[in-house]
N, C-alpha and C positions, 0 to 999 in steps of 0.2 A: 593650631597652639594649644599646649595645656598647661597650665601652671606646675611650678615644682619648690621642693623647698631648699635652700643652700644658707651658706652663709656669707655672711655683706662682706667680711676683711676680712684679713688676716690678724689673729689676734689671739693671746693668752693668758693664762691661769696658773697660780700651782699652788702646793698644800702642802705642808709636813707631816709626815704620818710615820709615827716611828722611832723616828730621829732619815728617816727615808725623806728625799726630795724628789718629788712626783711634781713635773710642768708638763700641760698642758697647750700645746698647738695647735689652733686648727685654719684652715684656709680655703677659700677658693680653686678647686682645679676642675678644671675645663674638660683634661686627658688625664689617661697614666703618667706621660711624659710630666706631666705640670706637678700633680703629687709627687712624684719622684723626686722632682728640682726642690719640692717644697721641703721631704724629706731629708736632704742633703744638705737644706739652708741652714734647716734644722741641728742636722749633726755636726755641721761647722762652727754651729754657737757652742755646743757642749759637748768640746772636744773628751773632755776628762769621763763626761756619765758614764754610767754602767749601760745601760740598757738606753735604745729608741724603738719602744715598741709604735707599731703605727696600725692605721687601717684608712683606706679610701673606698669608695663608689662614685664613678664616673657613667655616666646615664641618666634619662629621666627614668628608662625602665632598668634601671641596677643594671645596666650594662655588662659592668665589671667592678668585681668586690674581690679586693686583695688585702689581706693584715699577716703580718710579721707580730711573736711573741719574743723575735732578738735578744733569745739566752732564756726570756723567763721559761719555768715550769710552762710544759703543751698547755693553750686551752683559759691561761690563766690573765694573759696580757692583751695580745691583738683582740681575738674574741668576743672579751668584753667589752674594748673597742668599738668594733663595728655593730655590737647589739644595739649600744645606746644611739649611735648613730641613725639604724634603722629604724630603733621606735621613735626616734625624732622626727622621722624623715629626710631627713637630708640625702641628697644626692650631688655627683662636682663638687664636692667635697675630699677633705684630707684633714686626721687626724693625728697626730705624734705625742706620743705623751712618755717622756722623758726622766728618766730615772737615776739621780743618787743614793746611791745604794747607805743604810745609816748606820749598820750595821744590826739591826732585828730580823730576824725572817719572821713574814709574814702566815707564813702558810698559805695554802691552795685559795682558802676560801678571803683571807685578807688581802692578798693581791689582786686578785677578780674585783674584789669590793674596791679597794683604791684607785686600779688602771679604769674603772667604769665610772667612777665617783670624778675623775683628772680628764675625762673625755670632756663629762656634765661641763663641770666647768669653762672647760676650751670652748666649746660650741658659746656657752653663755655671753665667753667674752667676746667671740666673733660675731656674733650676734644672727639668730636663724631667722632667715626672711623668707617670704613666698616672692620665685619669679612670676610673675603675673604676667599674660597678654596686654601688650601695656603701647595705644596709639599714641603719638604726638600730635598735635592738632596744633597749629599756628592760627592764631584769629587777631581783629583789628573792632577797632569799637568806636568811635567817636568821645571825644573829654567829656562829654556833659552826661554817657551814662557812665565813666569806667570806675565811677564810688560804687553803683549799684552792680556794678559786675564783682568788685572786688568785695562786697557783700554776699555777695551769693557766691562767689566758691569759696569761699570761709567755709560751707555747709556743705559741700559737693563729694563727692570723693576723688578727689584731681590732686595733680603738684602744679603749684606754677611756676615756670620752671625759667622764666626772663620777662620782662618787661622792654619796651623802647613808646621814648613818647618822641614822637616824631608832629606830624599834618596829627594825627591822630592815635589812638594809645594799640600798640601792635604787643602781644603776648603769647608765648609760646604753653601748653597743656602740655600733660602727661597725664592718662586718664586710661585706666585696666579696661580692656575694650569690649567685659561684662556689662561695662558701668556708659560707656562712651555715648548711648542714645540718650540717657535720662543725663548725664550734661549738658548735650549740645541743644538738648528740647530746653532746661532749665534757661542757660544762655539766650536761647531765641527767645524766653518769656520774657524774659527780664529787661532785654534790648528793643519788645517788637516787633523782632525779625532783623533787628540791623546787624548785628553781629555777623561776618564777613568771618567763617570758618575754612578751613583749606586741611585736607590727612595730609600729614607730611610723613607717614612712615607706621609702622608696627615692628615690635620686637620684644621681647622678657625683657623686664624693668622690675627692681628688685622693691619689694612694698615690706614692713616689716609686721609681725604678729603680732598680736592684737594692735 
């Protein structure tokens, strides 16, 4: 399993350029079918728009890449969108830029800049994240050690997903696979080896950039 970049959620943003309204929407899409379904949902939401230009990249090795100018001059819409996506390194993602024409011609350069920037603000709204190979650990410590463990976790590259207080403190951790040994060594140290830990599984999980 290797890390890859995508967007965290479906979201969008918009801007007005020379009276034209440009609306950018980005969404995770694990397949071409999901990407096209997202496109159709955007089209349905803006039925009276002039253009719905889009691009999607599917697969960690960019196995499927498609884009469309949807009636804009060739190379001024879909291509700028996909170039921004490639520059940001996102895959398993679809971006749709909807345009309501405002009556002012922007020219090829103006259109290219408008579609590229609208794609960028859509990706920002959706939140570019890194999908890292991530382990889920189930752990248990005595009550007397919980404050020490909680303090240690605050400084570790791990997410505390849940806690349960019964005869001991049981908790679930998400940890990047690359950081797993370090986290487990730290917990073993602060509990004098009394932390019981069980690996539940490994999957790709989102971690925000920065």
